[in-house]
C-alpha positions as CSV (number, residue, x, y, z in Angstrom):
1,X,-12.9,71.3,21.5
2,X,-13.6,71.2,17.8
3,X,-10.4,69.1,17.3
4,X,-11.5,66.7,20.0
5,X,-14.9,66.2,18.3
6,X,-13.2,65.8,15.0
7,X,-10.8,63.3,16.5
8,X,-13.7,61.4,18.2
9,X,-15.7,61.4,15.0
10,X,-12.7,60.2,13.0
11,X,-12.0,57.4,15.5
12,X,-15.6,56.4,15.5
13,X,-15.7,56.3,11.7
14,X,-12.5,54.4,11.5
15,X,-13.7,51.8,14.0
16,X,-17.0,51.4,12.1
17,X,-15.1,50.9,8.8
18,X,-12.7,48.4,10.5
19,X,-15.7,46.5,11.9
20,X,-17.4,46.5,8.4
21,X,-14.1,45.2,6.9
22,X,-13.8,42.5,9.5
23,X,-17.4,41.4,8.9
24,X,-16.8,41.4,5.2
25,X,-13.7,39.2,5.6
26,X,-15.5,36.8,7.8
27,X,-18.5,36.6,5.4
28,X,-16.1,35.9,2.5
29,X,-14.2,33.3,4.5
30,X,-17.5,31.6,5.4
31,X,-18.6,31.6,1.7
32,X,-15.2,30.2,0.7
33,X,-15.5,27.4,3.3
34,X,-19.0,26.6,2.2
35,X,-17.9,26.5,-1.5
36,X,-15.0,24.2,-0.6
37,X,-17.3,21.9,1.3
38,X,-19.7,21.8,-1.6
39,X,-16.8,21.0,-4.0
40,X,-15.6,18.2,-1.8
41,X,-19.1,16.7,-1.7
42,X,-19.3,16.8,-5.5
43,X,-15.8,15.2,-5.7
44,X,-16.8,12.5,-3.2
45,X,-20.0,11.8,-5.3
46,X,-18.0,11.6,-8.5
47,X,-15.5,9.2,-7.0
48,X,-18.3,7.0,-5.6
49,X,-20.1,7.0,-9.0
50,X,-16.9,6.2,-10.9
51,X,-16.1,3.3,-8.5
52,X,-19.6,1.9,-8.9
53,X,-19.2,2.1,-12.7
54,X,-15.9,0.4,-12.6
55,X,-17.4,-2.4,-10.4
56,X,-20.3,-2.9,-12.8
57,X,-17.9,-3.0,-15.8
58,X,-15.6,-5.5,-14.0
59,X,-18.5,-7.8,-13.1
60,X,-19.8,-7.6,-16.7
61,X,-16.3,-8.4,-18.0
62,X,-15.9,-11.3,-15.6
63,X,-19.3,-12.7,-16.6
64,X,-18.3,-12.5,-20.3
65,X,-15.0,-14.2,-19.5
66,X,-16.8,-17.0,-17.7
67,X,-19.2,-17.5,-20.6
68,X,-16.3,-17.5,-23.1
69,X,-14.4,-19.9,-21.0
70,X,-17.4,-22.3,-20.7
71,X,-17.8,-22.2,-24.5
72,X,-14.1,-22.9,-25.0
73,X,-14.3,-25.8,-22.5
74,X,-17.4,-27.2,-24.2
75,X,-15.8,-26.9,-27.6
76,X,-12.6,-28.6,-26.5
77,X,-14.6,-31.4,-25.0
78,X,-16.6,-31.9,-28.2
79,X,-13.4,-31.8,-30.3
80,X,-11.8,-34.3,-27.9
81,X,-14.8,-36.7,-28.2
82,X,-14.9,-36.3,-32.0
83,X,-11.1,-36.9,-32.2
84,X,-11.4,-40.1,-30.1
85,X,-14.3,-41.4,-32.2
86,X,-12.4,-40.9,-35.4
């Protein structure tokens, strides 16, 4: 009978340990998934911010190019008028 009690006790302890290990694995898996989701959100925010910065810089560049082009056209026009008057 003592062997049976020892066997039952051992089996119970083994089952408890296995359950604890399973719970630990599930907890770690959940934490890993949450960390992965958080990292993905951070990456999405970074990509969005970078795209916005690129758009702003592109618009600023286009505005500068338009201003420069207008100045060049105005200068060419004035030179053309001055050339014809001479």
